[in-house]
C-alpha angles and dihedrals in degrees: 000000000000123000115235116253107260101174120076112201096186121094119234113263114270119246116229089251090055094056109096118224114235111249095214116027112237121219108283093252109019090160090062092047091050090070090051091051092052093047093048091048090055093046093049092047089053091048092050094051098041137061118310096220136038142061094310091061090051090051091049092051091048090053091048090053092049090052089049089054090051091051090048090051091050101049112345122231093341092060091044092052091047091051091047093051093048094048093047094044092049091067110026090170091065104078101181099059096095092049092050093050093044092051094046093047096047110130097019114134111266095014125123116284 
């Protein structure tokens, strides 16, 4: 014979008054932008350690632009700015990251003019 389950591991449902409001709204889909941040960090690291001219650099810039388009599709200019800040802040010793991203994303919808 089985004993009845006496322990309930689920929390009681929250009432609307119990749900805290976020103080600073996060980007709508920060989990989706996290993958973009990681990919851009890897691309920029490869650019910084490799040659500064040639077909590889064109491929890197093309990939950076595609990731910018993805960020724009996810959350517009807010998501793009959030991605830019996170990528730049991840490697403060690399000064040119913001310039590379800004140049590659020029002309994308929602990006700085």
